[in-house]
N, C-alpha and C positions, 0 to 999 in steps of 0.2 A: 817704538820701545827700544831703549838702549840695552846693550848686552848685560849690563849690571842689573837692570830692572828685570830682565828675562830670567837671569840666574836666581834672583830673589824670589820671583814668582814660582819657579820650579822648586826651590827649597821649601817654600811655604806649602805648596801642594803636596810634596812628599811628606812633610811633617803632619799635615792633616790626615793623609792616608795612613800614616803610621799610627796616629791616635785611634783611627777606626780599627786597625788591626788589633791594637791593645784592647779596645772595647769589645771586639768580637771574642777574643780570648777570655776576657774577664766575665762576660755574660755566659759564655759556654761553661766556664767553671761554676758559676752560680747555678746554672740550669742542671748541672750534673753533680752538684754538691762536692766539688773539689776546692781545695784551698789554693787560689792562684799564686799567693806569695810562696807557699811551700814548693809548688811546681817551678816557679821562677828561680828560687834559690837553688833548687836541685840542678837546674840548667846553668845558672850563672852564679856560683857561690861567692864571687867577689863583688856582686852587685846587690847587696842585701836591702838597700833602701831605694825602691823604684818609685819615684814620684809620679811618673806617668801612669803606672798601674794603680796607684792610690786614687788618682783623679778618675780613671776609667771605672773603678769600682763604685765611686760615688754616682756614676751615671747609670749603673745597672739597675734592673728592675727585678722583682721577684720571679721565681721560676714560673709561677702561674701566669704572670703578665707577659712574659717573654715568648717570642716565637722560638721554634726549634732551630738550633744551629747544628747542622750535621758535622760529625767528626772530620770528614774530608775537607769541609770548608775551613775549619780551624787549622788543620795541618797544612793545607795549601797556602793559606794566608800567611802563616808563620814562615813557611819555606820561602815564599815570595819576598819577604822582607829580611831574609837571611837569618832567621831565628831557628836554625836547624837543631840546635841543642834543645831548645824549648819544645820544638815539634817532636823530638825523640822522647823527651820526658812525657809529653802528653800521650804519645803512642804507647809507651811502656806502661803507664798507669792505667790506661783504658784497657789494655790487654789483660792486666791483672784483675780488673773488675769484671 
């Protein structure tokens, strides 16, 4: 495998994992009756149209069909991908509820 092929494979793997992170966040929002777009805009006001989040929401299932996603899982996943602002918004909103 060439260096360029390896780099492309790493990028694709990261993008796939990033999509999973967004799906975890979106499903958690559905499960807990939060608006994921509202939370995202609070964290990143300059990024109002998030295509990846829209795609993830299309893949979510109802709260009744979904398994439980612990808050710690969402926070750790967001932090892992550098979404500390969004993790802070999630933490703030869940503390208010």
